[in-house]
RORO-846962 format. One line per 8 residues: their letters; for each residue x, y, z of C-alpha. Coordinates in nm, 2 decimals, always signed. Layout:
A> X Y Z | ... .
This chain:
MKQFTNVL> +4.80 +7.19 +9.82 | +4.55 +7.26 +10.09 | +4.88 +7.36 +10.28 | +5.02 +7.56 +10.06 | +4.68 +7.80 +10.02 | +4.71 +7.86 +10.40 | +5.09 +7.97 +10.37 | +4.94 +8.21 +10.09 .
RILMAVIV> +4.67 +8.36 +10.28 | +4.94 +8.42 +10.60 | +5.18 +8.60 +10.34 | +4.94 +8.82 +10.19 | +4.79 +8.90 +10.53 | +5.14 +9.04 +10.64 | +5.22 +9.25 +10.33 | +4.87 +9.40 +10.39 .
IVASLTFV> +4.97 +9.49 +10.72 | +5.31 +9.60 +10.66 | +5.15 +9.82 +10.39 | +4.87 +9.99 +10.62 | +5.18 +10.05 +10.88 | +5.36 +10.22 +10.61 | +5.09 +10.41 +10.50 | +4.99 +10.52 +10.85 .
SAPNVEAA> +5.33 +10.65 +10.90 | +5.41 +10.86 +10.62 | +5.22 +11.19 +10.72 | +5.40 +11.18 +11.11 | +5.77 +11.15 +10.91 | +5.64 +11.46 +10.71 | +5.54 +11.64 +11.01 | +5.83 +11.54 +11.21 .
SKQTVKVT> +6.06 +11.70 +10.95 | +5.84 +12.05 +10.90 | +5.78 +12.13 +11.30 | +5.81 +12.49 +11.24 | +5.66 +12.76 +10.98 | +5.94 +12.98 +10.80 | +5.91 +13.29 +10.59 | +6.16 +13.29 +10.36 .
NLPSNTVT> +6.17 +13.62 +10.18 | +6.20 +13.84 +10.50 | +6.54 +13.90 +10.71 | +6.32 +13.92 +11.01 | +5.97 +13.88 +11.15 | +5.89 +14.24 +11.04 | +5.77 +14.41 +10.73 | +5.70 +14.76 +10.67 .
IKQKKTFK> +5.45 +14.83 +10.36 | +5.31 +15.14 +10.21 | +4.95 +15.18 +10.25 | +4.72 +15.01 +9.98 | +5.06 +14.81 +9.93 | +5.10 +14.47 +9.90 | +5.35 +14.21 +10.02 | +5.36 +13.85 +9.93 .
LKTNYSAS> +5.48 +13.60 +10.22 | +5.72 +13.31 +10.09 | +5.70 +13.02 +10.30 | +5.84 +12.67 +10.35 | +5.47 +12.55 +10.26 | +5.27 +12.58 +9.98 | +4.96 +12.84 +10.07 | +4.72 +12.61 +10.02 .
RLKFTSNK> +4.84 +12.41 +10.36 | +4.85 +12.72 +10.57 | +4.60 +12.96 +10.71 | +4.67 +13.34 +10.71 | +4.50 +13.54 +10.98 | +4.52 +13.94 +11.09 | +4.44 +14.06 +11.44 | +4.39 +14.40 +11.28 .
PKIAKVSS> +4.24 +14.35 +10.94 | +4.16 +14.72 +10.93 | +4.53 +14.80 +10.92 | +4.64 +14.51 +10.73 | +4.47 +14.24 +10.58 | +4.60 +13.90 +10.47 | +4.45 +13.65 +10.16 | +4.46 +13.29 +10.16 .
KGVIKGVK> +4.76 +13.31 +9.93 | +4.97 +13.47 +10.18 | +4.98 +13.85 +10.04 | +4.96 +14.13 +10.29 | +4.79 +14.46 +10.22 | +4.80 +14.80 +10.36 | +4.54 +14.96 +10.45 | +4.60 +15.22 +10.71 .
KGKAQITI> +4.89 +15.33 +10.89 | +4.96 +15.14 +11.20 | +5.07 +14.80 +11.32 | +4.95 +14.47 +11.28 | +5.03 +14.08 +11.34 | +4.97 +13.84 +11.06 | +4.94 +13.46 +11.20 | +5.04 +13.21 +10.95 .
SLKANPSV> +4.97 +12.84 +11.12 | +4.94 +12.50 +10.94 | +4.61 +12.36 +10.85 | +4.69 +12.03 +10.97 | +4.83 +12.08 +11.28 | +4.71 +12.47 +11.40 | +4.96 +12.46 +11.70 | +5.27 +12.52 +11.43 .
KKKINVIV> +5.27 +12.88 +11.35 | +5.44 +13.18 +11.30 | +5.37 +13.55 +11.37 | +5.50 +13.84 +11.13 | +5.47 +14.20 +11.24 | +5.38 +14.47 +11.01 | +5.40 +14.83 +11.00 | +5.20 +15.02 +10.74 .
GTPVTKVS> +5.44 +15.34 +10.72 | +5.73 +15.42 +10.53 | +5.98 +15.12 +10.39 | +6.34 +15.16 +10.36 | +6.46 +15.30 +10.03 | +6.82 +15.29 +10.07 | +7.10 +15.13 +10.27 | +7.44 +15.29 +10.29 .
LSRTSLSL> +7.79 +15.19 +10.48 | +8.06 +15.43 +10.61 | +8.31 +15.21 +10.40 | +8.26 +15.02 +10.09 | +8.59 +14.85 +10.12 | +8.88 +14.83 +10.39 | +9.16 +14.65 +10.48 | +9.19 +14.45 +10.82 .
ATGKSTTL> +9.54 +14.28 +11.00 | +9.43 +13.98 +11.17 | +9.33 +14.02 +11.50 | +9.26 +14.36 +11.45 | +8.89 +14.53 +11.46 | +8.67 +14.78 +11.33 | +8.30 +14.91 +11.37 | +8.09 +14.97 +11.03 .
KATVSAKT> +7.85 +15.25 +11.03 | +7.49 +15.19 +10.86 | +7.27 +15.46 +10.76 | +6.92 +15.44 +10.64 | +6.73 +15.63 +10.42 | +6.43 +15.76 +10.39 | +6.47 +15.97 +10.70 | +6.11 +15.88 +10.82 .
ASNKKVLW> +6.14 +15.49 +10.75 | +5.91 +15.36 +10.98 | +6.18 +15.08 +11.07 | +6.53 +15.18 +11.07 | +6.72 +14.85 +11.19 | +6.98 +14.66 +11.00 | +7.08 +14.30 +11.03 | +7.44 +14.24 +10.97 .
TSSDSKVA> +7.60 +13.93 +10.85 | +7.94 +13.78 +10.71 | +7.99 +13.60 +10.40 | +8.25 +13.39 +10.58 | +8.29 +13.39 +10.95 | +8.60 +13.23 +10.94 | +8.77 +13.55 +10.80 | +8.58 +13.81 +10.98 .
TVNSAGYV> +8.32 +13.83 +11.19 | +8.04 +14.10 +11.27 | +7.79 +14.18 +11.54 | +7.46 +14.32 +11.57 | +7.63 +14.69 +11.62 | +7.85 +14.64 +11.30 | +8.16 +14.54 +11.52 | +8.39 +14.37 +11.25 .
KAIKAGTV> +8.69 +14.18 +11.38 | +8.93 +14.01 +11.16 | +9.01 +13.62 +11.22 | +9.23 +13.53 +10.95 | +9.39 +13.62 +10.60 | +9.12 +13.62 +10.33 | +8.83 +13.84 +10.16 | +8.48 +13.86 +10.30 .
TITATAAD> +8.17 +14.10 +10.26 | +8.02 +14.23 +10.53 | +7.67 +14.29 +10.46 | +7.41 +14.53 +10.67 | +7.04 +14.45 +10.52 | +6.77 +14.64 +10.63 | +6.50 +14.44 +10.84 | +6.21 +14.57 +10.75 .
GSGKKAGC> +6.17 +14.38 +10.47 | +6.23 +14.61 +10.22 | +6.52 +14.41 +10.05 | +6.79 +14.73 +10.09 | +7.10 +14.62 +10.18 | +7.48 +14.77 +10.13 | +7.80 +14.54 +10.16 | +8.15 +14.62 +10.25 .
KVTVADPV> +8.44 +14.43 +10.10 | +8.71 +14.33 +10.38 | +9.05 +14.21 +10.30 | +9.23 +14.03 +10.61 | +9.60 +14.01 +10.59 | +9.87 +13.95 +10.84 | +10.04 +14.27 +10.98 | +10.34 +14.41 +10.83 .
KVIGTKIL> +10.62 +14.41 +11.02 | +11.03 +14.52 +10.96 | +11.20 +14.19 +11.01 | +11.52 +14.27 +10.90 | +11.79 +14.57 +10.87 | +12.12 +14.56 +10.68 | +12.38 +14.88 +10.67 | +12.52 +14.85 +10.34 .
NMQTIQVK> +12.78 +15.14 +10.40 | +12.75 +15.46 +10.54 | +12.50 +15.60 +10.32 | +12.29 +15.31 +10.23 | +12.06 +15.12 +10.47 | +11.83 +14.82 +10.37 | +11.51 +14.74 +10.52 | +11.31 +14.44 +10.49 .
LSRAQVLS> +10.94 +14.40 +10.57 | +10.75 +14.04 +10.63 | +10.52 +14.13 +10.32 | +10.50 +14.36 +10.05 | +10.37 +14.70 +10.12 | +10.38 +15.05 +9.97 | +10.60 +15.29 +10.18 | +10.73 +15.67 +10.09 .
KSDFNLKV> +11.03 +15.84 +10.21 | +10.83 +16.00 +10.48 | +10.76 +15.69 +10.64 | +11.12 +15.67 +10.74 | +11.28 +15.85 +11.00 | +11.64 +15.79 +11.11 | +11.83 +15.91 +11.41 | +12.18 +15.80 +11.53 .
RTVINGRY> +12.32 +15.82 +11.86 | +12.73 +15.74 +11.97 | +12.67 +15.64 +12.31 | +12.51 +15.35 +12.47 | +12.29 +15.52 +12.70 | +12.25 +15.86 +12.49 | +11.97 +16.03 +12.30 | +11.91 +15.98 +11.94 .
NKALVIES> +11.93 +16.35 +11.85 | +12.14 +16.33 +11.53 | +11.84 +16.31 +11.25 | +11.99 +16.17 +10.91 | +11.87 +16.33 +10.58 | +11.69 +16.09 +10.34 | +11.80 +16.15 +9.99 | +11.55 +15.90 +9.83 .
ISTTDKIN> +11.42 +15.50 +9.87 | +11.39 +15.23 +9.61 | +11.23 +14.88 +9.60 | +11.17 +14.64 +9.33 | +10.95 +14.42 +9.53 | +10.78 +14.66 +9.80 | +10.91 +14.41 +10.03 | +11.29 +14.50 +10.03 .
YTIKLKTD> +11.37 +14.90 +10.08 | +11.71 +15.04 +10.02 | +11.73 +15.40 +10.18 | +11.97 +15.62 +10.05 | +12.12 +15.94 +10.28 | +12.21 +16.30 +10.13 | +12.57 +16.34 +10.06 | +12.64 +16.55 +10.36 .
SFLSNNEQ> +12.43 +16.35 +10.60 | +12.60 +15.93 +10.68 | +12.69 +15.72 +10.95 | +13.03 +15.73 +11.13 | +13.19 +15.42 +11.25 | +13.04 +15.24 +11.56 | +12.75 +15.49 +11.57 | +12.38 +15.36 +11.69 .
LRIEVSHL> +12.09 +15.39 +11.41 | +11.76 +15.38 +11.53 | +11.51 +15.30 +11.26 | +11.14 +15.45 +11.26 | +10.89 +15.31 +11.02 | +10.53 +15.44 +11.04 | +10.22 +15.36 +10.86 | +10.31 +14.98 +10.88 .
FGTGTQVV> +9.97 +14.77 +10.79 | +9.82 +14.65 +11.11 | +10.14 +14.74 +11.30 | +10.16 +15.13 +11.29 | +10.49 +15.24 +11.40 | +10.76 +15.03 +11.46 | +11.15 +15.10 +11.56 | +11.43 +14.89 +11.49 .
GAVYSEGN> +11.82 +14.95 +11.55 | +12.14 +14.87 +11.40 | +12.49 +14.96 +11.45 | +12.74 +15.08 +11.18 | +13.07 +14.94 +11.18 | +13.36 +14.99 +10.93 | +13.49 +14.67 +10.98 | +13.79 +14.58 +11.24 .
YKEVSYEH> +14.10 +14.78 +11.24 | +14.43 +14.79 +11.38 | +14.59 +15.12 +11.45 | +14.97 +15.18 +11.56 | +15.08 +15.50 +11.68 | +15.41 +15.59 +11.89 | +15.52 +15.80 +12.17 | +15.88 +15.90 +12.27 .
IIRPKDST> +16.00 +15.92 +12.64 | +16.31 +16.10 +12.73 | +16.48 +16.06 +13.04 | +16.83 +16.07 +13.21 | +17.00 +15.79 +13.35 | +16.93 +15.68 +13.72 | +16.60 +15.91 +13.72 | +16.30 +15.81 +13.94 .
IYEDTYIY> +16.02 +15.79 +13.66 | +15.67 +15.93 +13.70 | +15.52 +15.89 +13.34 | +15.24 +15.75 +13.20 | +15.08 +15.67 +12.87 | +14.74 +15.75 +12.76 | +14.51 +15.60 +12.52 | +14.18 +15.69 +12.40 .
SKDMGYCN> +13.96 +15.54 +12.14 | +13.57 +15.60 +12.17 | +13.51 +15.28 +11.90 | +13.69 +15.06 +12.15 | +13.53 +14.81 +12.37 | +13.66 +14.68 +12.67 | +14.02 +14.58 +12.61 | +14.28 +14.28 +12.71 .
ITVTGLPE> +14.59 +14.44 +12.74 | +14.94 +14.32 +12.73 | +15.25 +14.55 +12.79 | +15.63 +14.44 +12.69 | +15.94 +14.56 +12.68 | +15.95 +14.82 +12.97 | +16.36 +14.92 +13.04 | +16.50 +14.75 +13.33 .
GVSYKVIQ> +16.40 +14.88 +13.69 | +16.04 +15.04 +13.56 | +15.71 +14.87 +13.63 | +15.34 +14.94 +13.53 | +15.00 +14.96 +13.62 | +14.68 +14.97 +13.39 | +14.35 +15.18 +13.48 | +14.12 +15.11 +13.23 .
KSEKEPNS> +13.77 +15.30 +13.15 | +13.78 +15.54 +13.44 | +13.44 +15.70 +13.58 | +13.56 +16.03 +13.46 | +13.68 +15.90 +13.12 | +13.49 +15.59 +13.04 | +13.68 +15.54 +12.69 | +14.02 +15.62 +12.81 .
IFIYYTGT> +14.31 +15.36 +12.93 | +14.60 +15.49 +13.12 | +14.91 +15.30 +13.14 | +15.12 +15.42 +13.46 | +15.52 +15.36 +13.51 | +15.73 +15.37 +13.83 | +16.07 +15.29 +13.88 | +16.39 +15.42 +13.82 .
VSKLGTYT> +16.61 +15.36 +13.51 | +16.94 +15.26 +13.53 | +17.09 +15.18 +13.19 | +17.17 +15.41 +12.91 | +17.02 +15.33 +12.57 | +16.69 +15.31 +12.37 | +16.42 +15.09 +12.50 | +16.09 +15.03 +12.31 .
TTIKCVDE> +15.78 +14.94 +12.50 | +15.47 +14.74 +12.31 | +15.13 +14.82 +12.46 | +14.91 +14.58 +12.28 | +14.48 +14.64 +12.32 | +14.26 +14.42 +12.17 | +13.88 +14.49 +12.26 | +13.55 +14.27 +12.22 .
LGNIYIKY> +13.53 +14.33 +11.84 | +13.85 +14.20 +11.76 | +13.98 +14.56 +11.69 | +14.37 +14.61 +11.77 | +14.54 +14.89 +11.92 | +14.95 +14.93 +11.93 | +15.14 +15.18 +12.08 | +15.50 +15.19 +12.09 .
VIWHITSD> +15.65 +15.38 +12.36 | +16.03 +15.44 +12.25 | +16.24 +15.53 +12.60 | +16.53 +15.74 +12.53 | +16.76 +15.70 +12.85 | +17.04 +15.94 +12.79 | +17.31 +16.10 +12.93 | +17.56 +16.40 +12.81 .
DSISAYMQ> +17.81 +16.17 +12.63 | +17.54 +15.93 +12.47 | +17.24 +15.99 +12.21 | +16.93 +15.82 +12.16 | +16.78 +15.82 +11.79 | +16.43 +15.70 +11.64 | +16.26 +15.68 +11.31 | +15.89 +15.60 +11.30 .
PVYEIAGK> +15.86 +15.29 +11.02 | +15.73 +15.43 +10.66 | +15.44 +15.26 +10.55 | +15.41 +15.39 +10.18 | +15.24 +15.25 +9.83 | +15.45 +15.20 +9.50 | +15.29 +15.36 +9.23 | +15.38 +15.36 +8.86 .
NGAMISRQ> +15.70 +15.62 +8.97 | +15.75 +15.47 +9.28 | +15.69 +15.64 +9.64 | +15.83 +15.96 +9.76 | +15.98 +15.89 +10.10 | +16.03 +16.20 +10.37 | +16.07 +16.11 +10.73 | +16.25 +16.32 +11.04 .
IAVYGGSE> +16.48 +16.10 +11.24 | +16.46 +16.18 +11.60 | +16.77 +16.22 +11.81 | +16.81 +16.31 +12.19 | +17.11 +16.37 +12.41 | +17.47 +16.45 +12.37 | +17.51 +16.82 +12.28 | +17.22 +16.85 +12.03 .
NYSYSIEG> +17.46 +16.90 +11.74 | +17.46 +16.62 +11.50 | +17.59 +16.53 +11.19 | +17.43 +16.23 +10.98 | +17.54 +15.98 +10.70 | +17.43 +15.65 +10.55 | +17.61 +15.35 +10.63 | +17.58 +15.07 +10.35 .
EDYGLVVS> +17.32 +15.07 +10.08 | +17.12 +15.39 +10.06 | +16.90 +15.28 +9.79 | +16.87 +15.62 +9.65 | +16.79 +15.79 +9.97 | +16.97 +16.08 +10.13 | +16.96 +16.21 +10.49 | +16.97 +16.62 +10.53 .
NSGRLSGR> +17.19 +16.80 +10.79 | +16.88 +16.82 +11.02 | +16.84 +16.44 +11.01 | +16.56 +16.38 +10.73 | +16.56 +16.11 +10.52 | +16.42 +16.13 +10.19 | +16.43 +16.03 +9.82 | +16.22 +15.80 +9.59 .
IYTPGVYN> +16.22 +15.43 +9.59 | +16.07 +15.26 +9.28 | +16.06 +14.93 +9.37 | +15.85 +14.76 +9.62 | +16.00 +14.57 +9.93 | +16.09 +14.63 +10.25 | +16.43 +14.86 +10.33 | +16.64 +14.88 +10.62 .
VKVLITDT> +16.86 +15.19 +10.61 | +17.12 +15.26 +10.84 | +17.18 +15.60 +10.95 | +17.48 +15.70 +11.13 | +17.44 +15.99 +11.38 | +17.76 +16.16 +11.51 | +17.81 +16.42 +11.80 | +17.98 +16.72 +11.65 .
DNPSVTKT> +18.08 +16.87 +11.97 | +18.22 +16.53 +12.06 | +18.25 +16.31 +11.74 | +18.34 +16.02 +11.98 | +17.98 +15.96 +12.05 | +17.77 +15.80 +11.80 | +17.44 +15.61 +11.74 | +17.34 +15.40 +11.44 .
VTCTINLA> +16.96 +15.39 +11.39 | +16.78 +15.15 +11.13 | +16.52 +15.36 +10.95 | +16.27 +15.10 +10.80 | +16.08 +15.17 +10.51 | +15.78 +14.94 +10.41 | +15.70 +15.01 +10.00 | +15.39 +14.76 +9.88 .
SGAVVSGA> +15.33 +14.69 +9.55 | +15.06 +14.91 +9.44 | +14.77 +14.89 +9.15 | +14.77 +15.13 +8.91 | +14.43 +15.25 +8.82 | +14.32 +15.50 +8.54 | +14.01 +15.53 +8.39 | +13.74 +15.86 +8.35 .
IKDKRGEL> +13.50 +16.03 +8.61 | +13.15 +16.04 +8.47 | +12.82 +16.15 +8.54 | +12.52 +15.90 +8.53 | +12.44 +16.01 +8.18 | +12.80 +15.91 +8.08 | +12.91 +16.30 +8.07 | +13.28 +16.32 +8.17 .
ITGASIRF> +13.31 +16.52 +8.48 | +13.65 +16.71 +8.50 | +13.83 +16.86 +8.81 | +13.66 +16.64 +9.05 | +13.85 +16.55 +9.36 | +13.84 +16.17 +9.40 | +13.90 +15.98 +9.74 | +13.97 +15.58 +9.74 .
VNKDKTSL> +13.92 +15.43 +10.09 | +14.05 +15.09 +10.14 | +13.80 +14.90 +10.34 | +14.08 +14.69 +10.49 | +14.11 +14.87 +10.84 | +14.39 +14.64 +10.93 | +14.62 +14.76 +10.67 | +14.92 +14.98 +10.83 .
YPSVIYTH> +14.94 +15.16 +10.50 | +14.75 +15.45 +10.38 | +14.39 +15.37 +10.39 | +14.27 +15.68 +10.19 | +14.46 +15.79 +9.89 | +14.36 +16.11 +9.69 | +14.37 +16.22 +9.34 | +14.19 +16.44 +9.08 .
SLDYSGEY> +14.03 +16.42 +8.76 | +14.20 +16.62 +8.49 | +14.05 +16.94 +8.41 | +14.03 +16.93 +8.01 | +13.95 +16.48 +8.00 | +13.82 +16.39 +8.32 | +14.05 +16.12 +8.35 | +14.26 +15.96 +8.62 .
TISVIPGI> +14.49 +15.78 +8.76 | +14.56 +15.67 +9.12 | +14.80 +15.37 +9.30 | +14.63 +15.15 +9.57 | +14.70 +14.84 +9.70 | +14.46 +14.57 +9.59 | +14.13 +14.53 +9.78 | +13.79 +14.64 +9.80 .
YDIQVSVG> +13.73 +15.02 +9.83 | +13.47 +15.30 +9.90 | +13.53 +15.58 +9.64 | +13.42 +15.94 +9.67 | +13.37 +16.21 +9.38 | +13.38 +16.54 +9.46 | +13.27 +16.86 +9.28 | +13.27 +17.15 +9.53 .
SCSSWIYG> +13.03 +17.03 +9.82 | +12.86 +16.76 +9.56 | +12.95 +16.42 +9.60 | +12.88 +16.10 +9.51 | +13.01 +15.76 +9.66 | +13.05 +15.44 +9.50 | +13.09 +15.16 +9.73 | +13.25 +14.80 +9.72 .
KRITGDTS> +13.48 +14.83 +9.43 | +13.73 +14.54 +9.39 | +14.08 +14.61 +9.26 | +14.32 +14.31 +9.19 | +14.55 +14.49 +8.99 | +14.65 +14.75 +8.71 | +14.36 +14.86 +8.50 | +14.33 +15.12 +8.25 .
SFDIITDL> +13.97 +15.13 +8.21 | +13.83 +15.17 +8.57 | +13.55 +15.42 +8.49 | +13.39 +15.56 +8.77 | +13.01 +15.64 +8.74 | +12.86 +15.87 +8.99 | +12.49 +15.97 +9.04 | +12.58 +16.29 +8.98 .
LKVEVVID> +12.43 +16.49 +8.68 | +12.66 +16.74 +8.46 | +12.41 +17.06 +8.40 | +12.53 +17.33 +8.17 | +12.47 +17.64 +8.28 | +12.35 +17.91 +8.01 | +12.42 +18.26 +8.10 | +12.09 +18.51 +8.00 .
GAEVSGSS> +12.24 +18.77 +7.83 | +12.52 +18.79 +7.54 | +12.71 +19.09 +7.67 | +12.82 +18.92 +8.00 | +13.04 +18.62 +7.95 | +13.00 +18.29 +8.13 | +13.32 +18.29 +8.22 | +13.28 +18.62 +8.43 .
FYSWKDDA> +13.10 +18.39 +8.71 | +13.31 +18.09 +8.89 | +13.19 +17.93 +9.16 | +12.79 +17.85 +9.19 | +12.67 +17.84 +9.58 | +12.35 +17.77 +9.76 | +12.22 +18.03 +10.04 | +12.45 +17.82 +10.27 .
GEVYGYID> +12.78 +17.84 +10.09 | +12.81 +17.54 +9.92 | +12.96 +17.50 +9.63 | +12.78 +17.32 +9.33 | +13.01 +17.40 +9.03 | +13.24 +17.64 +8.86 | +13.18 +17.85 +8.56 | +13.00 +17.65 +8.27 .
YIYVKPGT> +12.87 +17.31 +8.45 | +12.69 +17.27 +8.79 | +12.69 +16.91 +8.95 | +12.40 +16.80 +9.14 | +12.16 +16.52 +9.17 | +11.76 +16.57 +9.13 | +11.61 +16.81 +9.31 | +11.53 +17.18 +9.33 .
YKLTSLSS> +11.83 +17.44 +9.35 | +11.88 +17.81 +9.42 | +12.23 +17.87 +9.31 | +12.42 +18.22 +9.29 | +12.74 +18.34 +9.15 | +12.92 +18.67 +9.15 | +13.12 +18.83 +8.90 | +13.27 +19.16 +8.95 .
VCKATINA> +12.97 +19.39 +8.91 | +12.68 +19.14 +8.87 | +12.52 +18.84 +9.03 | +12.38 +18.52 +8.84 | +12.10 +18.31 +9.00 | +11.99 +17.99 +8.89 | +11.66 +17.86 +9.02 | +11.56 +17.53 +8.83 .
TITDMTKS> +11.45 +17.22 +8.90 | +11.64 +16.93 +8.80 | +11.54 +16.58 +8.69 | +11.73 +16.31 +8.53 | +11.65 +16.46 +8.19 | +11.78 +16.82 +8.23 | +12.08 +16.87 +8.04 | +12.11 +17.28 +8.10 .
VTAVISIR> +11.99 +17.55 +8.32 | +11.95 +17.95 +8.25 | +12.11 +18.19 +8.51 | +11.94 +18.57 +8.48 | +12.21 +18.81 +8.57 | +12.12 +19.13 +8.80 | +12.35 +19.38 +8.95 | +12.49 +19.31 +9.26 .
EDIASVGD> +12.31 +19.47 +9.54 | +12.63 +19.55 +9.75 | +12.77 +19.79 +9.52 | +12.86 +20.11 +9.70 | +12.75 +20.47 +9.49 | +12.97 +20.77 +9.46 | +12.92 +21.05 +9.24 | +13.10 +21.17 +8.94 .
NSVTNAKS> +13.35 +21.46 +8.97 | +13.44 +21.32 +9.30 | +13.74 +21.17 +9.53 | +13.69 +20.86 +9.69 | +13.89 +20.63 +9.92 | +13.89 +20.32 +9.80 | +14.03 +19.95 +9.90 | +14.16 +19.68 +9.70 .
EDIFSFKA> +13.85 +19.49 +9.57 | +13.62 +19.79 +9.62 | +13.33 +19.83 +9.40 | +13.17 +20.15 +9.30 | +12.84 +20.23 +9.08 | +12.81 +20.65 +8.95 | +12.58 +20.79 +8.73 | +12.78 +21.01 +8.44 .
TKTGTYYI> +12.58 +21.35 +8.44 | +12.72 +21.43 +8.10 | +12.82 +21.29 +7.80 | +13.15 +21.27 +7.67 | +13.55 +21.17 +7.79 | +13.55 +21.10 +8.16 | +13.88 +21.03 +8.36 | +13.87 +20.74 +8.64 .
YSSSGSGD> +14.21 +20.77 +8.79 | +14.40 +20.64 +9.09 | +14.61 +20.87 +9.32 | +14.82 +20.63 +9.60 | +15.07 +20.69 +9.84 | +15.20 +20.32 +9.74 | +15.13 +20.01 +9.59 | +15.02 +19.92 +9.24 .
PYGWLYGP> +14.64 +19.98 +9.21 | +14.44 +19.85 +8.87 | +14.15 +20.02 +8.77 | +13.87 +19.85 +8.56 | +13.55 +20.01 +8.39 | +13.19 +19.81 +8.36 | +12.91 +19.89 +8.17 | +12.52 +19.94 +8.26 .
DGSQITNN> +12.50 +19.58 +8.21 | +12.78 +19.47 +8.43 | +13.00 +19.41 +8.13 | +13.37 +19.47 +8.14 | +13.48 +19.81 +7.90 | +13.85 +19.84 +7.99 | +14.13 +19.86 +8.23 | +14.44 +20.00 +8.31 .
DDGGKNIV> +14.75 +19.94 +8.49 | +14.98 +20.23 +8.50 | +14.85 +20.50 +8.25 | +14.84 +20.75 +8.54 | +15.17 +20.76 +8.61 | +15.20 +21.15 +8.42 | +14.91 +21.25 +8.66 | +15.04 +21.56 +8.88 .
GSQKYDFC> +14.97 +21.40 +9.24 | +15.00 +21.05 +9.13 | +15.26 +20.80 +9.15 | +15.46 +20.60 +8.89 | +15.21 +20.29 +8.97 | +14.87 +20.48 +8.92 | +14.60 +20.40 +8.67 | +14.42 +20.62 +8.45 .
IEYNLEAG> +14.10 +20.50 +8.21 | +13.98 +20.78 +7.98 | +13.64 +20.66 +7.82 | +13.34 +20.85 +7.68 | +13.04 +20.81 +7.86 | +12.66 +20.84 +7.83 | +12.49 +21.10 +8.05 | +12.21 +20.96 +8.26 .
KTYFIKVT> +12.36 +20.61 +8.27 | +12.50 +20.41 +8.53 | +12.89 +20.27 +8.55 | +13.11 +20.07 +8.79 | +13.47 +20.09 +8.88 | +13.64 +19.82 +9.05 | +13.99 +19.88 +9.22 | +14.24 +19.57 +9.25 .
NSSCELHI> +14.60 +19.50 +9.39 | +14.60 +19.82 +9.62 | +14.41 +20.08 +9.82 | +14.41 +20.42 +9.65 | +14.22 +20.76 +9.63 | +14.00 +20.72 +9.35 | +13.94 +21.06 +9.10 | +13.62 +21.02 +8.91 .
TYTKPQYK> +13.58 +21.34 +8.70 | +13.51 +21.50 +8.34 | +13.77 +21.74 +8.32 | +14.09 +21.65 +8.21 | +14.35 +21.59 +8.49 | +14.70 +21.82 +8.47 | +14.94 +21.59 +8.34 | +15.31 +21.65 +8.45 .
A> +15.55 +21.89 +8.20 .
């Protein structure tokens, strides 16, 4: 029991010692965690207060544990609770120390003067590309503020940083606020919202067709038509001199932009395109390039060389194509005794190929040399050189193969047979099947073939001066099965377009058949019909100088509902003035002479237009801004400025199509007639408003001094009014008189 009591005493002593140690160490732990005095309501160690105004300091200690002193209490004094009061203007220093440890202190500079009333920034928001920088400028009010210094901070330095001079640098994509705070403790501040994003770049280009280009951006940005500049060059080291005119740009996502060129501004095959895109975010201006290609082609041409037997050959074949790259060339089928040498892309003519021939030909007949050029892009150029080795008692002949498309009514064939040698006087006849064709006395094979296929027509050629000399030539006709396509031509609102020219351009450039087929829409219905080889076509619809392209239309066979919707607008022309008929005006032209329509309608794209049309006496002018909603425009009528003035009771020499104006000096009957030595003049009389009054052809044939084809207009005119006369058909002497002329007895 005694032993247990002793152990208990020992344990109690240990507990007391541990408790004592814990109690003693607690103040030391607190002192270690608070080694400094911090002022929490000042951005710096400075505060500006007005005279007789106060400012309460807030710290990381309670005021009861701190001691506050001022080195100049006559300027600024401080209470035991940390309230500073401005006494008079000047500078003082407040010391804050820890009562329990006076060596732990903080000094605050006090300026008794004018505090900052406002801070403003040069920008309140801006966008920066990653890696880019800018400098913000802070303005402090009032102008007499005692301390104009500001402190700069960033809400997220991982997005953007700022230094003490307001220099902002973008680090990564995101949003951050850059704040400028008055350093005088006034609490005035201003912020700028900075959006940081990756720079925008052009990451792809694609030429869809000769008038449409696509540009792809790395991310969305709003661009305008003026931000794109397009130029082309035709040679590798040439300058981009030719500017392309943009009609419009469009985008649905602000990433992929489609550029459409104006009708008369388009890309040609193998032109090199330079696309300059400006105002790209974080990039500025970027230049990218592309090459326009209409696709591989296969071109075939022919050349004839005529030489007498046993002659020495010094000939050459010239091949030129700016579209071809360096070629692999094969030459086959030379006449016996003839050799060749190839010179390709000489310094003088870098896009040329010459085939030089040498030797002596010793055999009569017709020989075909085939020159095949295959360039780097896979384009094929074939030239057939037909050698005609002749003598006085032999003839050679050849007809170039025909490639035509069979339409609804077949195809009309007309091709001349070339003949050399003999007496040069020949007769022709078809041997065997003629397939409905005939050959003329001049050697032209012609007729209509209705069924597609390949036809080999044999034509016998006989020297009429020596009938024993003959030559049979095989004339090959390739007639492809054409798809009959029909429909209507319409504007973008669905209105029918009449009298339009239509061009179907085959995208398959390797075809030997006609690659461009033409037709037109009927004047009364806007409908058209055309026969083409099935394939993919670009289609051009033109009315005057204004045209529209529709690209990449696939035709697989006959179709009767192939309507073509253009991007043109059919706009009705309303004549301002009922006295003058709209039919008096024919074509509507701009200042450059480009035609935009006829009589009652113009065909345009949205834009501003000044168009004029001339009648015999008047000029009609259209000044209009046309949008997709415009359905009609008004033409204002005025008298033409190019009309010569003559007096009445006068005689004037007039040429055909001359127009004259004259002012009637009397009210009554006037006689306007011609006196011609020859020809058949025609006279027209127009009123003061330019409208036609009357006309006459042969009414002056009985006037003394006139011929049987002269005209005479007899009409009552009003004094003081101006009238107009036009002469057509031939020249004459024009008489204007109010005295009745003398008629033949």
